[in-house]
Steps between C-alpha positions, in 0.01 A plus 500: 500500500770491767739798485782593731687822448803578702638847560733699719845364386792726433849589603579496866831534686635225720329505828204679369131420487239448227135406500359291220133465416298241302152592372286196462185445300288219353478278816386523854801671648394489866494120506815431305845431643737743330878475453798705411800360299814648358731396217850621467689481172623146437320364800182303567185677619505510874199505735507785756179518689147383522196654653208272548134590453271694728700406811801665357751264635851541354800286416841618392819385355733502809760737341234775454281431795621790716533744209195444274134536584221358278145650552172520319211746466201289417283814440733614232613157364858590556803307615800680647857410585689745713871439475763646740877476518528394143838361397654443160346150501162674482547602138243293310170495332222471761181309421170448679333168459161340563360149459129506427263251337785251465730729305791721593528863381796749496513863436757652257738587790660819612867560495695587818859603482715548807799705428690814620 
């Protein structure tokens, strides 16, 4: 059974940093491309970043490319998103995602609120 569990969200001031984690189980994590998305209230879910399998190649939404870093620890089956210089637009629920065996899976999300 595929499970994705996000953590690390919370309240952060504008310009601050936050690191999100996604604990994965139920599939071969090391060979799976993993993604981060976010969804702000009233908006569609937005793709942020992808990290490919063993090679670890990364892709980013241009607006976050210089501020966010996606990484993975294949020994711990954990996906991470380091977010720097968060602005008010960063307030959203953040989700990790994986496609495996022809199906897409989401975690429950973790709330990030950017506010002073």
